[in-house]
C-alpha positions as CSV (number, residue, x, y, z in Angstrom):
1,X,116.8,61.0,151.6
2,X,118.5,62.7,148.9
3,X,121.5,65.2,149.8
4,X,121.6,68.6,148.7
5,X,124.3,70.3,146.8
6,X,126.7,72.1,149.2
7,X,127.9,75.6,148.1
8,X,130.3,78.3,149.5
9,X,127.2,80.6,149.9
10,X,125.4,78.3,152.4
11,X,128.3,77.4,154.7
12,X,129.1,79.8,157.6
13,X,131.8,81.9,156.6
14,X,134.0,80.7,159.5
15,X,133.4,76.9,158.9
16,X,134.6,77.8,155.2
17,X,137.5,79.6,156.3
18,X,138.8,76.9,158.8
19,X,138.0,74.1,156.3
20,X,140.1,76.1,153.8
21,X,143.3,76.5,155.7
22,X,143.1,72.8,157.0
23,X,143.0,71.6,153.3
24,X,146.1,74.0,152.5
25,X,148.1,72.8,155.3
26,X,147.3,69.0,154.5
27,X,147.9,69.3,150.8
28,X,151.1,67.3,151.0
29,X,150.2,65.0,153.7
30,X,146.8,64.1,152.5
31,X,148.2,63.5,149.0
32,X,150.6,61.1,150.3
33,X,147.7,59.0,152.5
34,X,145.5,58.8,149.5
35,X,148.1,57.5,147.4
36,X,149.1,55.1,149.9
37,X,145.3,54.1,150.1
38,X,145.0,53.8,146.6
39,X,147.9,51.6,146.4
40,X,146.6,49.2,148.8
41,X,143.3,49.2,147.1
42,X,144.6,47.5,144.0
43,X,142.4,45.5,141.7
44,X,140.6,43.5,144.2
45,X,141.1,41.7,147.7
46,X,144.6,40.6,148.4
47,X,143.6,37.1,149.3
48,X,142.9,36.4,145.7
49,X,146.7,36.5,144.8
50,X,147.7,34.6,148.1
51,X,149.7,31.6,148.0
52,X,147.5,28.5,148.5
53,X,149.1,27.9,152.2
54,X,148.4,31.4,153.2
55,X,145.0,31.1,151.9
56,X,144.3,27.9,153.8
57,X,145.5,29.3,157.2
58,X,142.8,32.1,156.6
59,X,140.0,29.4,156.3
60,X,141.4,26.6,158.4
61,X,139.1,27.7,161.1
62,X,135.8,27.9,159.1
63,X,133.1,25.4,158.8
64,X,130.5,24.7,156.0
65,X,129.3,27.3,153.5
66,X,131.8,29.7,155.1
67,X,134.7,27.6,154.4
68,X,133.7,26.8,150.9
69,X,133.0,30.5,150.1
70,X,136.6,31.8,151.6
71,X,138.3,28.7,149.7
72,X,136.4,29.5,146.6
73,X,137.0,33.5,146.7
74,X,133.5,34.0,145.8
75,X,132.0,35.9,148.7
76,X,133.1,39.2,150.4
77,X,134.9,38.8,153.4
78,X,134.4,41.1,156.7
79,X,136.8,41.5,159.6
80,X,135.0,41.9,162.9
81,X,137.5,43.9,165.4
82,X,135.9,44.1,168.8
83,X,137.0,45.7,172.0
84,X,134.7,43.3,173.9
85,X,135.4,42.2,177.7
86,X,132.6,42.0,180.5
87,X,134.8,44.2,182.9
88,X,133.5,47.4,181.3
89,X,129.9,48.0,181.3
90,X,129.7,49.8,178.2
91,X,131.7,46.7,176.3
92,X,130.0,43.5,177.9
93,X,127.1,43.9,175.6
94,X,129.6,43.4,172.6
95,X,129.8,39.8,173.7
96,X,126.6,39.1,171.4
97,X,127.5,41.0,168.4
98,X,129.6,38.9,166.4
99,X,127.1,36.0,166.3
100,X,124.5,38.5,165.0
101,X,127.0,40.1,162.5
102,X,128.0,36.8,161.3
103,X,124.6,35.8,160.3
104,X,123.7,39.1,158.8
105,X,126.5,39.0,156.7
106,X,126.1,35.6,155.7
107,X,122.2,36.5,154.7
108,X,123.7,39.4,152.7
109,X,126.2,37.0,150.6
110,X,129.5,37.5,152.7
111,X,131.5,35.7,155.2
112,X,132.4,37.6,158.4
113,X,135.3,36.3,160.8
114,X,136.4,37.6,164.0
115,X,139.8,39.1,163.2
116,X,141.0,40.5,166.3
117,X,140.2,41.6,169.9
118,X,141.8,44.9,171.0
119,X,142.3,46.0,174.8
120,X,139.8,48.2,176.3
121,X,140.7,49.7,179.9
122,X,138.0,51.6,181.8
123,X,139.2,55.2,183.0
124,X,136.4,54.9,185.9
125,X,138.2,51.8,187.5
126,X,141.6,53.2,187.1
127,X,140.9,56.8,188.2
128,X,143.4,58.3,190.5
129,X,145.4,54.8,190.7
130,X,148.6,53.9,188.8
131,X,146.8,52.1,186.0
132,X,145.3,55.4,184.7
133,X,148.8,56.3,183.6
134,X,148.2,53.6,180.8
135,X,145.3,54.9,179.7
136,X,146.3,57.3,177.1
137,X,148.7,55.2,175.6
138,X,146.4,52.5,175.3
139,X,144.7,54.4,172.4
140,X,147.7,53.9,170.1
141,X,148.0,50.5,171.5
142,X,144.6,50.0,170.3
143,X,145.2,51.3,166.9
144,X,148.1,49.0,166.4
145,X,146.2,45.9,167.6
146,X,143.7,47.1,164.9
147,X,146.5,47.0,162.5
148,X,147.5,43.7,163.4
149,X,143.8,42.2,163.0
150,X,143.4,43.7,159.5
151,X,146.9,43.1,158.3
152,X,146.2,39.4,157.4
153,X,144.8,41.0,154.2
154,X,141.8,38.6,154.0
155,X,139.0,41.1,154.2
156,X,136.8,43.5,151.7
157,X,135.5,45.6,154.6
158,X,135.4,45.6,158.3
159,X,133.2,46.3,161.5
160,X,134.7,47.7,164.5
161,X,133.1,47.5,167.8
162,X,133.9,49.7,170.4
163,X,132.5,52.7,172.8
164,X,134.7,54.3,175.3
165,X,137.2,56.8,175.7
166,X,140.5,55.7,173.9
167,X,138.9,52.7,172.3
168,X,137.0,54.3,169.7
169,X,139.5,56.9,168.6
170,X,142.3,54.1,168.8
171,X,140.0,51.8,166.6
172,X,139.6,54.7,163.9
173,X,143.3,55.5,164.0
174,X,144.1,51.7,163.2
175,X,141.5,51.6,160.6
176,X,142.6,54.4,158.8
177,X,146.0,52.5,157.8
178,X,143.5,50.4,155.9
179,X,141.5,53.2,154.4
180,X,141.1,51.4,151.1
181,X,138.5,49.0,152.9
182,X,134.8,50.0,153.7
183,X,134.3,50.2,157.6
184,X,131.5,50.9,160.0
185,X,131.9,51.6,163.6
186,X,129.2,49.8,165.7
187,X,128.2,51.1,169.1
188,X,126.5,49.4,172.0
189,X,124.4,52.2,173.5
190,X,124.4,53.7,176.9
191,X,122.9,52.1,180.1
192,X,119.4,53.3,181.4
193,X,119.2,56.2,183.4
194,X,120.0,55.6,187.1
195,X,120.9,57.9,190.0
196,X,120.8,61.7,188.3
197,X,124.3,62.8,187.8
198,X,123.8,66.1,189.9
199,X,123.1,64.0,192.7
200,X,126.0,61.6,192.2
201,X,128.2,64.8,192.1
202,X,126.9,66.0,195.3
203,X,127.5,63.1,197.2
204,X,131.0,62.8,196.1
205,X,131.7,66.4,197.2
206,X,130.3,65.7,200.6
207,X,132.4,62.7,200.9
208,X,135.4,64.9,200.1
209,X,134.4,67.2,202.8
210,X,134.1,64.4,205.2
211,X,130.3,64.7,205.6
212,X,129.4,61.6,203.8
213,X,130.3,58.0,204.8
214,X,131.9,55.6,202.5
215,X,128.9,53.6,202.4
216,X,127.0,56.6,201.3
217,X,129.6,57.3,198.4
218,X,129.3,53.4,197.2
219,X,125.7,53.7,197.2
220,X,125.6,56.5,195.2
221,X,128.1,55.4,192.6
222,X,126.5,52.0,192.0
223,X,123.0,53.7,191.8
224,X,124.7,55.7,188.9
225,X,126.6,52.9,187.4
226,X,124.2,50.2,187.3
227,X,124.1,48.0,184.3
228,X,125.5,46.9,181.0
229,X,126.1,49.9,178.6
230,X,127.7,53.4,178.4
231,X,127.7,55.5,181.4
232,X,125.2,58.0,181.0
233,X,127.1,61.5,181.5
234,X,128.6,63.2,178.3
235,X,132.1,62.4,178.8
236,X,134.5,61.1,176.3
237,X,132.7,57.8,175.6
238,X,129.4,59.5,174.7
239,X,131.2,62.2,172.9
240,X,132.8,59.3,170.7
241,X,129.5,57.9,169.8
242,X,128.0,61.4,168.7
243,X,131.2,62.1,166.9
244,X,131.2,58.9,164.9
245,X,127.5,59.6,163.8
246,X,128.3,63.1,162.8
247,X,131.3,61.8,160.9
248,X,129.0,59.5,159.0
249,X,130.8,56.2,160.6
250,X,127.6,55.1,162.4
251,X,124.4,54.3,160.8
252,X,122.1,57.1,161.2
253,X,120.4,57.4,164.8
254,X,122.2,54.5,166.1
255,X,124.6,56.0,168.6
256,X,122.2,56.3,171.6
257,X,120.1,53.1,171.2
258,X,120.1,51.3,174.5
259,X,121.8,47.8,174.7
260,X,119.5,44.6,175.3
261,X,116.4,46.1,173.0
262,X,115.4,44.7,169.6
263,X,116.2,47.9,168.0
264,X,120.0,47.8,169.0
265,X,119.9,44.4,167.5
266,X,118.7,45.2,164.3
267,X,120.9,48.2,163.8
268,X,124.0,45.9,164.5
269,X,122.7,43.2,162.0
270,X,121.9,46.4,159.4
271,X,125.7,47.3,160.2
272,X,126.9,43.8,159.0
273,X,124.4,43.9,155.8
274,X,125.8,47.3,154.9
275,X,129.5,46.9,155.0
276,X,128.7,44.0,152.3
277,X,126.9,46.6,150.3
278,X,129.5,49.1,150.2
279,X,132.4,46.9,149.4
280,X,134.6,47.7,146.6
281,X,132.9,45.0,144.1
282,X,129.7,46.7,145.0
283,X,127.7,49.5,143.3
284,X,128.0,51.8,146.2
285,X,131.9,51.4,147.1
286,X,132.7,53.7,150.0
287,X,136.2,53.2,151.6
288,X,137.1,54.7,154.6
289,X,139.5,57.1,153.3
290,X,136.9,58.7,151.4
291,X,134.7,59.3,154.3
292,X,137.3,60.6,156.8
293,X,138.2,63.8,154.8
294,X,139.1,67.3,156.0
295,X,135.2,68.4,155.8
296,X,134.3,65.4,158.1
297,X,137.0,66.4,160.5
298,X,135.8,69.9,160.7
299,X,132.0,68.2,160.9
300,X,133.4,66.4,164.1
301,X,134.8,69.4,165.9
302,X,131.8,71.5,165.2
303,X,129.5,68.8,166.6
304,X,132.0,68.5,169.6
305,X,131.8,72.1,170.5
306,X,127.8,72.6,169.9
307,X,127.3,69.9,172.6
308,X,130.1,70.9,175.1
309,X,131.8,67.4,174.4
310,X,134.8,66.2,176.0
311,X,138.3,67.9,176.0
312,X,140.1,64.8,175.5
313,X,139.0,65.1,171.6
314,X,141.3,68.3,171.5
315,X,143.9,65.3,171.5
316,X,142.0,62.5,170.0
317,X,140.6,64.5,166.9
318,X,144.1,65.8,166.3
319,X,145.4,62.2,166.2
320,X,142.5,60.7,164.2
321,X,143.1,63.6,161.6
322,X,146.8,62.9,161.1
323,X,146.4,59.3,160.6
324,X,144.0,60.5,157.7
325,X,147.2,62.6,156.5
326,X,145.1,65.8,157.6
327,X,146.6,68.5,159.9
328,X,144.4,69.7,162.8
329,X,145.3,72.3,165.3
330,X,144.1,73.9,168.4
331,X,143.6,77.0,166.6
332,X,141.1,75.5,164.3
333,X,139.1,74.4,167.6
334,X,139.3,77.9,169.0
335,X,138.2,79.7,165.7
336,X,135.5,77.2,165.0
337,X,134.2,77.6,168.9
338,X,133.9,81.3,168.7
339,X,131.5,80.6,165.8
340,X,129.6,77.4,167.0
341,X,126.7,77.9,169.5
342,X,126.2,75.6,172.3
343,X,123.0,73.9,171.8
344,X,122.9,71.1,174.4
345,X,123.1,70.6,178.0
346,X,124.3,67.4,179.3
347,X,125.9,66.6,182.3
348,X,128.2,67.9,183.6
349,X,127.2,71.1,181.7
350,X,123.8,70.6,182.8
351,X,121.5,68.0,184.7
352,X,120.6,66.0,181.7
353,X,122.1,62.6,180.7
354,X,122.6,61.1,177.4
355,X,119.2,59.3,177.4
356,X,117.5,62.4,178.1
357,X,119.4,64.1,175.3
358,X,118.4,61.3,172.8
359,X,114.9,61.9,173.9
360,X,114.7,65.4,173.2
361,X,115.8,65.0,169.7
362,X,119.4,63.7,169.8
363,X,121.8,63.6,167.1
364,X,119.1,63.8,164.2
365,X,117.9,67.1,165.7
366,X,121.2,68.4,166.1
367,X,122.6,67.7,162.8
368,X,119.6,69.1,161.1
369,X,119.7,72.2,163.2
370,X,123.7,72.5,162.3
371,X,123.2,71.8,158.5
372,X,120.4,74.3,158.2
373,X,122.6,77.0,159.6
374,X,125.3,76.3,157.3
375,X,127.6,75.1,160.3
376,X,128.4,71.4,158.7
377,X,129.4,70.2,155.2
378,X,126.3,68.7,153.8
379,X,128.2,67.0,150.6
380,X,130.1,64.4,152.5
381,X,130.5,60.5,152.0
382,X,129.0,58.4,154.8
383,X,128.4,54.5,155.5
384,X,124.7,55.2,154.8
385,X,125.4,56.9,151.3
386,X,126.3,60.3,150.0
387,X,125.2,63.2,152.1
388,X,124.5,64.3,155.9
389,X,121.1,65.0,155.4
390,X,120.3,61.4,155.8
391,X,121.5,61.7,159.3
392,X,118.3,63.7,160.1
393,X,116.6,60.6,160.3
394,X,116.2,57.9,163.2
395,X,115.7,54.4,163.2
396,X,112.4,52.6,163.9
397,X,111.4,49.0,164.2
398,X,107.8,48.7,162.5
399,X,106.5,45.1,162.5
400,X,109.8,43.7,163.1
401,X,111.5,45.5,160.2
402,X,114.2,48.2,160.6
403,X,113.1,51.5,158.7
404,X,114.2,55.2,159.1
405,X,112.1,58.1,159.4
406,X,112.6,62.0,159.9
407,X,113.3,63.1,163.4
408,X,111.7,65.8,165.1
409,X,112.1,69.2,163.7
410,X,111.7,70.6,167.1
411,X,113.5,70.0,170.4
412,X,111.2,68.0,172.7
413,X,112.9,69.5,175.8
414,X,114.4,73.0,175.4
415,X,116.1,72.5,178.7
416,X,118.6,69.7,177.2
417,X,118.6,70.5,173.6
418,X,117.8,73.8,171.4
419,X,117.8,75.2,168.1
420,X,120.5,77.6,166.8
421,X,118.2,80.6,166.9
422,X,117.9,80.0,170.8
423,X,121.2,78.3,172.2
424,X,122.4,77.9,175.6
425,X,125.4,80.1,174.6
426,X,126.7,82.0,171.6
427,X,130.0,79.9,171.5
428,X,130.8,76.3,171.9
429,X,132.8,77.1,175.3
430,X,136.1,75.5,174.4
431,X,138.9,78.0,174.4
432,X,142.7,77.8,173.9
433,X,144.8,79.8,176.3
434,X,147.9,81.4,175.5
435,X,150.5,83.4,177.7
436,X,154.1,82.9,179.0
437,X,153.1,79.5,180.4
438,X,152.5,78.0,176.9
439,X,149.2,77.0,175.4
440,X,146.2,75.5,177.0
441,X,142.7,74.2,176.6
442,X,139.8,75.2,178.8
443,X,136.1,74.2,178.5
444,X,133.9,76.8,180.0
445,X,130.4,75.7,178.9
446,X,129.9,74.3,182.7
447,X,131.8,77.2,184.1
448,X,130.0,80.0,185.6
449,X,130.9,83.5,184.4
450,X,132.0,84.9,187.5
451,X,134.5,82.1,187.8
452,X,136.0,82.4,184.4
453,X,138.8,84.7,185.6
454,X,140.7,83.8,188.6
455,X,143.9,85.5,189.9
456,X,145.5,83.6,192.8
457,X,148.7,82.8,194.2
458,X,150.0,79.3,192.9
459,X,150.4,76.1,195.2
460,X,152.7,73.3,193.2
461,X,151.7,69.5,193.9
462,X,153.6,66.7,192.0
463,X,150.6,64.4,192.1
464,X,146.9,63.9,192.9
465,X,147.6,62.4,196.3
466,X,149.8,65.4,197.5
467,X,147.1,67.8,196.6
468,X,144.5,65.3,198.4
469,X,146.7,65.3,201.6
470,X,147.1,69.1,201.5
471,X,143.2,69.5,201.1
472,X,142.4,67.2,203.9
473,X,145.1,68.9,206.1
474,X,143.0,72.1,205.8
475,X,146.2,74.0,203.8
476,X,144.0,75.3,201.1
477,X,141.6,77.8,202.7
478,X,141.9,80.4,200.3
479,X,142.2,81.8,196.8
480,X,144.5,79.4,195.1
481,X,145.5,78.5,191.5
482,X,146.5,74.6,191.9
483,X,149.3,73.8,189.6
484,X,149.6,70.1,189.3
485,X,152.7,69.4,186.7
486,X,154.6,66.5,185.6
487,X,151.3,65.1,184.6
488,X,151.5,65.2,180.6
489,X,152.3,62.4,178.3
490,X,156.0,62.5,178.1
491,X,155.9,62.6,182.1
492,X,153.7,59.8,183.3
493,X,151.1,59.1,180.2
494,X,149.0,61.8,181.1
495,X,146.3,60.2,183.7
496,X,143.1,62.0,184.1
497,X,142.8,64.4,187.1
498,X,139.0,63.9,187.6
499,X,139.6,63.1,191.2
500,X,140.5,66.5,192.1
501,X,137.1,67.8,191.0
502,X,135.3,67.2,194.2
503,X,137.5,68.9,196.6
504,X,138.4,71.9,194.2
505,X,134.4,72.2,194.1
506,X,134.4,72.3,197.6
507,X,137.0,75.2,197.9
508,X,135.1,77.1,195.2
509,X,131.8,76.6,197.2
510,X,133.3,78.3,200.1
511,X,133.6,81.4,198.0
512,X,137.4,81.0,197.1
513,X,138.6,81.8,193.9
514,X,139.9,78.5,192.7
515,X,141.5,77.2,189.5
516,X,143.5,74.6,188.1
517,X,146.6,74.7,185.6
518,X,148.1,71.3,184.4
519,X,149.9,69.8,181.6
520,X,147.7,66.7,182.6
521,X,144.1,66.2,181.2
522,X,140.7,66.2,182.9
523,X,137.8,63.5,182.5
524,X,135.5,64.3,179.7
525,X,133.0,65.2,182.5
526,X,135.1,68.1,183.7
527,X,132.8,70.8,185.5
528,X,132.4,74.0,187.3
529,X,136.0,74.6,188.1
530,X,138.2,76.9,185.5
531,X,140.8,74.1,184.6
532,X,143.6,75.2,182.2
533,X,144.7,71.7,181.3
534,X,146.9,70.1,178.6
535,X,149.5,73.0,178.9
536,X,152.0,72.6,176.1
537,X,154.9,72.3,176.1
538,X,154.7,70.1,179.2
539,X,156.9,70.5,181.9
540,X,158.7,67.3,181.4
541,X,160.3,68.6,178.2
542,X,161.2,72.0,179.6
543,X,158.1,73.9,179.6
544,X,157.6,77.0,181.6
545,X,155.1,75.5,183.8
546,X,158.6,73.8,185.4
547,X,159.4,77.0,186.5
548,X,156.5,78.3,188.5
549,X,157.2,78.4,192.3
550,X,154.7,78.5,195.2
551,X,153.2,81.8,195.7
552,X,153.8,83.0,192.2
553,X,150.6,84.8,191.1
554,X,148.9,83.3,188.1
555,X,146.3,84.7,186.2
556,X,143.9,82.7,183.9
557,X,141.5,84.5,182.1
558,X,139.2,82.5,180.0
559,X,137.3,85.6,178.5
560,X,140.4,86.8,177.2
561,X,142.2,83.6,176.4
562,X,145.3,84.2,178.4
563,X,147.3,82.1,181.0
564,X,150.0,83.6,182.7
565,X,152.7,83.6,185.9
566,X,152.9,87.3,186.8
567,X,156.8,87.1,187.1
568,X,159.1,89.5,185.0
569,X,160.2,87.6,181.5
570,X,163.9,87.9,182.7
571,X,163.3,86.3,185.8
572,X,161.3,83.5,184.5
573,X,163.8,83.0,181.8
574,X,166.6,82.9,184.3
575,X,165.1,80.2,186.7
576,X,165.8,76.7,186.8
577,X,163.6,74.0,186.2
578,X,162.4,71.8,189.1
579,X,160.4,68.7,190.2
580,X,161.2,66.6,187.1
581,X,159.1,63.6,185.7
582,X,159.5,60.2,187.0
583,X,162.5,58.2,186.2
584,X,162.4,54.8,185.0
585,X,162.8,53.0,188.6
586,X,160.0,55.2,189.9
587,X,157.7,54.8,186.7
588,X,157.0,51.1,187.1
589,X,154.6,48.7,188.4
590,X,151.0,48.2,187.4
591,X,152.6,47.2,183.8
592,X,153.9,51.0,183.6
593,X,157.6,49.8,182.9
594,X,156.1,47.9,179.5
595,X,155.3,51.3,178.1
596,X,158.4,53.3,179.0
597,X,159.5,53.5,175.1
598,X,156.2,55.4,174.5
599,X,157.2,58.1,177.0
600,X,160.2,58.8,174.6
601,X,158.3,58.6,171.4
602,X,154.9,60.6,172.3
603,X,154.3,64.0,170.8
604,X,153.0,66.7,172.8
605,X,149.2,67.4,173.8
606,X,148.6,70.1,171.0
607,X,149.7,67.4,168.3
608,X,147.5,64.7,169.6
609,X,149.7,63.2,172.5
610,X,150.5,60.3,169.6
611,X,153.4,57.9,169.4
612,X,153.0,57.0,165.6
613,X,155.3,59.2,163.1
614,X,152.6,60.7,161.0
615,X,152.6,64.3,159.2
616,X,151.8,67.1,161.5
617,X,152.9,70.6,161.0
618,X,155.0,72.4,163.7
619,X,153.5,75.7,165.4
620,X,155.4,78.1,163.1
621,X,154.3,76.2,159.8
622,X,150.5,76.4,161.2
623,X,150.7,80.1,161.8
624,X,151.9,80.6,158.3
625,X,149.0,78.8,157.1
626,X,146.5,80.7,159.1
C-alpha cells in the first residue's frame, strides 16, 4: 500500500503542536544521537575490517555454508537477541523461533546467529514479593545485555525477541545504541482466552474479604493463566506489543497472533527475511534510528492513550525516547491525552480481553481510525516500508503463503473497539496531577466519574504488608487516602503495588471514598480505584510525600488535575521528613544487594526512572519549551 503525504493541514493541531515542541527541545540531543549513529554506520559491516583472529572467533561455532559465508564476508549477518525462558508463559514460545529464523535468513541470502540472551522476569510471579523490587531495574539490565550481544560488531541487522513488561522497552533501549542497524521486534502472541478477567478479579476481591478460599483463588488464577502466550489482560505486556506495531517495529498485524499457529510461524519467518531486505547493502536500507524519531514517539503515546494502555509507559516511553536523543515529558502525555479519544475497552478498562480486541478489528482498525482523524503521523519509516498506512493491513495465510490484506473498515464489536466518531470517552484518560505533593500520574479510564475526586484523611503505610495487616484488622472501615511512600525507584526499585487493588476495591464497594497516593507504581492492569502514582519527586529524595502525616486531609481531584495535602504551606515547609527508605543492610536478600548501585543512579519517574546518562531536560527547561 502506498503511503499518503502528510501535511500540517491533515494533522490534528494538538498532535502537531506537541510534536513541534518535542522536536524543538530535542534538537541538540537528537543531533548528537544521529551523529553517533552515522559514525557507527561507516562504510559497511565492521567485521570486514576485523583482524583475522577476531573474525575467526566470530564463525568458530558455525558449520557448513554459514561458516563459509561469514568467513568470506559474502552474506549479511543477522543477530538474534532473545528473552526466552520457559518460566514465563509469554516467553516460552520463543524457544522455537531461532531455528525458524535461521532457516528463513539463510533462504533470504544471509546468516543468522544467536548473539545473546537477556533476562526476563515475571511481575506476576514476583507480585508483592521482594523480587518485585528488581523488576523495574531489570529493564536497564536488559538494555545493557542487548548492548553486550550486539557489541561484537558482526552483524548487518538484528531481530529482538521479547514480549513482557520491562523486556520490550529494555530490548529497544539497548538496540537504540546500535541505531545504524536495521532491526525488527518479534512478538510471540497472547494465550487463548481463559477465565474472563472480571471473574478473576471478582474471586480475588472475595478472597481479600475472606469470602473465598485459597483453593477457590488458585482455581480462578489457573483458569486465567493456562497456557503458553501473553496474559490476555491489557497490561504492560500487551501495551508493549500494540506500541511496537504502531511504531512500525513489528510487521503489520503481527502483535496479537497466537503462538503455536501456522500464522505465528510464518510471521516469524517473514521477520527473518525482512531484516535481510532492509540491510544497508540492500535497496530498502532502514536503520532503527530512522524509524524511532519524534513523530514515532508521538504516535506511540497517542496509541497508548487511545486504548487506555499501561501507566508503566509513562516511564518506559520517556526512557525509550531518551535513548534516541528525544526529550519526552509528562506534559506531552497530558496534552495529548486531552485531545485523543478512548477507542478501546479492554480489561481492566472493560470486560473484553486482548483476543476480543484483535477479533473486533485490532491494531489495523485502530491505526486506520487514528490516521483518518489526523491523530497519527502518517509519513514515517517502518520495518515494512515507508508510511504507516500499510499498517491498516492484516496478515493471512492463503494456500500456505503469507500475504496481507486490508483490515476491516468497521469495528466488529462496538463494545470493545470503536471509531473516532463514537468513542468510549472524549479523552485518553491519562492525566498528570499537580500540587503541593509534586506531580503524579493517574489513569481514569477504568475509574467511575463519581470516584474521580476524593477528599479524605491520609493513612500512611511503609509497605504493602503493613497495609494488608491494617485492612485485615478492620482498621480501614471509612473514607481514606492510603499513602504508600518510599516505593519509588531510588527507595526500593519501585515495585508494582497491584496487590493492593482487591482490598482497596472492597473498601470502595462498601461505599467509602478511597484513593491511593504513592511514589510507587501500579500494574499496567490498574483498575477502578483512583490512584495517584509515580509521585515525583519521591519521598526517598526528600519529596513532599515524606512530610505527610496520618490524619492529614488529602484532596485528589482527577477532573481538575490536582493532588494536594490540605496543610498550610508554612507548616508543610517546616515539617521534618520521616520514614526514610530502607538502608543497605535492610535492602538485601533475593539478589537486591546486587542492584544497590542502581538505586543511587536512577532518575525520578517523570524522567523515565532510568540509570543511563542520556540527555533529558530538567523541568524548568521543559516549561521554557512548552
